C-alpha positions in Angstrom: 87.2 -22.6 53.8 87.9 -19.1 55.2 91.5 -19.3 56.1 94.2 -21.2 54.1 97.7 -21.7 55.6 100.3 -22.0 52.9 103.1 -24.2 54.1 106.4 -22.4 54.8 108.3 -24.6 52.3 106.2 -23.4 49.3 108.3 -21.5 46.7 105.7 -21.0 44.0 102.0 -20.1 43.7 100.6 -20.7 40.3 98.2 -18.5 38.3 94.6 -18.9 39.5 95.6 -21.3 42.2 92.8 -20.1 44.5 90.5 -18.7 41.8 86.7 -18.8 42.8 87.4 -19.7 46.4 84.3 -17.7 47.4 84.6 -18.2 51.2 88.3 -17.4 51.5 88.8 -14.4 53.8 92.5 -14.3 54.8 95.7 -15.3 53.1 99.4 -15.0 54.2 102.3 -15.5 51.7 105.2 -17.2 53.5 108.9 -16.1 53.4 110.2 -18.6 50.8 107.8 -17.9 48.0 109.8 -16.6 45.1 107.3 -16.9 42.1 103.7 -15.9 41.9 101.6 -16.4 38.7 98.8 -14.2 37.4 96.6 -13.3 40.3 96.1 -16.5 42.2 93.1 -15.0 44.1 90.9 -13.8 41.2 87.2 -13.9 41.9 87.5 -14.5 45.6 84.7 -12.2 46.7 85.1 -12.7 50.5 88.9 -12.1 50.5 89.5 -9.2 52.9 93.1 -9.6 54.1 96.4 -10.3 52.2 99.7 -10.3 54.0 103.2 -11.2 52.9 105.8 -12.4 55.4 108.2 -9.6 56.2 111.0 -12.1 55.6 110.1 -12.6 51.9 112.8 -11.2 49.6 110.6 -11.1 46.5 107.2 -9.8 47.5 105.7 -7.5 50.1 102.4 -6.0 51.3 104.0 -2.7 52.2 102.1 -0.2 54.4 99.5 -2.9 55.3 98.0 -2.4 51.8 96.3 -5.8 51.7 97.9 -6.6 48.3 100.8 -8.6 46.9 103.5 -6.4 45.3 106.6 -7.6 43.5 109.3 -5.8 45.5 111.8 -5.4 42.6 109.4 -4.0 40.0 106.8 -2.3 42.2 104.0 -4.1 40.3 100.9 -4.9 42.2 100.0 -8.5 41.5 97.0 -9.4 43.6 94.3 -7.6 45.6 91.3 -8.0 47.9 88.3 -5.9 48.8 90.4 -3.9 51.3 93.4 -3.2 49.1 94.7 0.4 49.0 97.3 1.0 46.3 100.5 2.4 47.8 102.0 5.5 46.2 105.2 3.5 45.4 103.4 1.1 43.0 104.3 1.7 39.4 102.0 -0.7 37.6 98.8 -2.6 38.2 99.6 -6.1 37.1 97.6 -8.4 34.8 94.4 -9.5 36.5 95.4 -7.9 39.8 91.8 -6.8 40.6 90.0 -9.4 38.5 86.6 -10.1 40.1 87.3 -7.8 43.1 84.2 -6.5 44.9 85.8 -3.2 45.7 83.5 -0.4 44.4 85.9 2.5 44.1 89.6 2.9 43.5 92.2 5.7 43.3 95.2 4.9 41.0 98.0 6.9 42.7 100.5 9.2 41.2 103.4 6.8 40.4 101.3 4.2 38.5 102.2 4.4 34.8 100.4 1.4 33.4 97.2 -0.5 34.1 97.7 -4.1 33.0 95.7 -6.5 30.8 92.5 -7.7 32.5 93.5 -5.8 35.6 89.9 -5.1 36.7 88.1 -7.6 34.5 84.7 -8.5 35.9 85.2 -6.5 39.0 82.4 -4.6 40.9 84.1 -1.3 40.5 81.8 1.8 40.1 84.3 4.7 40.1 87.9 5.0 39.1 90.1 8.0 39.6 93.5 8.0 37.9 96.3 10.4 39.0 98.3 12.1 36.3 101.1 9.5 35.8 99.0 6.8 34.0 100.0 6.8 30.3 98.6 3.4 29.2 95.5 1.3 29.8 96.2 -2.2 28.4 93.9 -4.6 26.6 90.8 -5.7 28.5 91.8 -3.8 31.6 88.2 -2.9 32.6 86.3 -5.4 30.3 83.0 -6.5 31.7 82.9 -4.1 34.6 79.1 -4.0 34.5 78.8 -1.5 37.3 81.4 1.0 36.2 79.8 4.4 36.0 82.5 7.0 36.3 86.2 7.1 35.1 88.5 10.1 35.6 91.3 9.4 33.2 94.9 10.6 33.7 95.7 14.0 32.2 98.7 12.4 30.6 97.1 9.2 29.2 98.4 8.3 25.8 97.0 4.9 24.9 93.8 3.0 25.5 94.3 -0.5 24.1 91.8 -2.9 22.5 88.7 -3.9 24.5 89.9 -1.9 27.5 86.4 -0.9 28.5 84.3 -3.3 26.5 81.0 -4.3 28.1 81.0 -1.5 30.6 77.3 -1.1 30.2 76.7 1.6 32.8 79.5 3.9 31.6 77.8 7.1 30.5 80.6 9.7 30.3 84.3 9.7 29.5 86.5 12.7 29.3 89.5 12.1 27.0 92.6 14.2 27.7 94.4 16.3 25.1 97.4 13.9 25.5 95.5 10.9 24.1 97.1 9.4 21.0 95.5 6.0 20.5 92.2 4.2 21.1 92.2 0.5 20.0 89.8 -2.0 18.5 86.6 -2.3 20.5 88.0 -0.3 23.3 84.4 1.0 24.2 82.3 -1.6 22.4 79.0 -2.6 23.9 79.1 0.3 26.3 75.4 0.8 25.7 75.0 3.8 28.0 77.8 5.8 26.2 76.0 7.9 23.6 78.6 10.6 22.7 82.3 11.3 23.1 84.7 14.2 22.5 88.2 13.5 21.3 90.1 16.7 21.6 93.3 15.5 19.9 92.2 15.3 16.2 95.5 13.6 15.3 94.8 10.7 17.6 94.6 7.2 16.1 91.1 6.0 16.9 90.1 2.6 15.5 87.0 2.7 13.5 85.6 -0.1 15.7 86.6 1.5 19.0 83.0 2.6 19.7 79.6 1.2 18.8 78.2 2.4 15.5 75.6 4.7 17.0 78.0 6.7 19.2 78.3 10.4 18.3 82.0 11.4 18.0 82.9 15.1 18.1 79.3 16.0 17.4 78.8 13.9 14.3 77.8 10.2 13.6 80.7 7.8 13.7 80.2 7.0 9.9 81.1 10.7 9.1 84.7 10.0 10.3 85.2 6.7 8.5 88.4 6.7 6.4 88.4 6.0 2.7 90.9 3.2 3.6 92.6 1.9 6.7 91.4 1.1 10.2 91.5 4.5 11.9 88.9 7.4 11.9 89.8 10.6 10.0 89.2 13.1 12.8 90.8 15.9 10.9 88.1 15.8 8.2 86.4 19.2 7.7 
């Protein structure tokens, strides 16, 4: 089914309601919908158009962005292959681009957080973050098997657990001076990533953030292992 008409009387769309509808192309959210769960349209590879009724008081698709945005919070909740993130969005919601076939994305200047599983299993190849992003939450880019290039925000502070796990094509990552935390398995099983430079030596980097064979600041990971605790000792002489 390519087009689904949601009845005007519907007030709630539950999480994953249309998940894996591989032929779905167009969807319109009617005016009375007041609650939408975690991306109802995850892994809908043919979805190319998302519109929200202009009479809806809770959600919108401002600037013809082909996405669902919670009006009050400016959180982007669901996307399609033609989504363009408006400058007014402040957060990429949980699972918002999950399974999306879009190959490149620009995270605009007002976005502060990228939510859990936001891009999980997507076809994304390149990501460019403007300077406002301060946190990448757990599993945000997990299993993005085609992801090759990420330009991190210059003001990024936290990369949470498993954020980039299983990004097998990711070769290079430039960590900003602002980075304070890299969580458990954040870059685990990134088999193309051979070395990294972490400029902030006071950053908390979990000892399992990277695979065992990754060179960190010019030395094997084991060189930085702490005598006790879970975080690498990057200030070691």
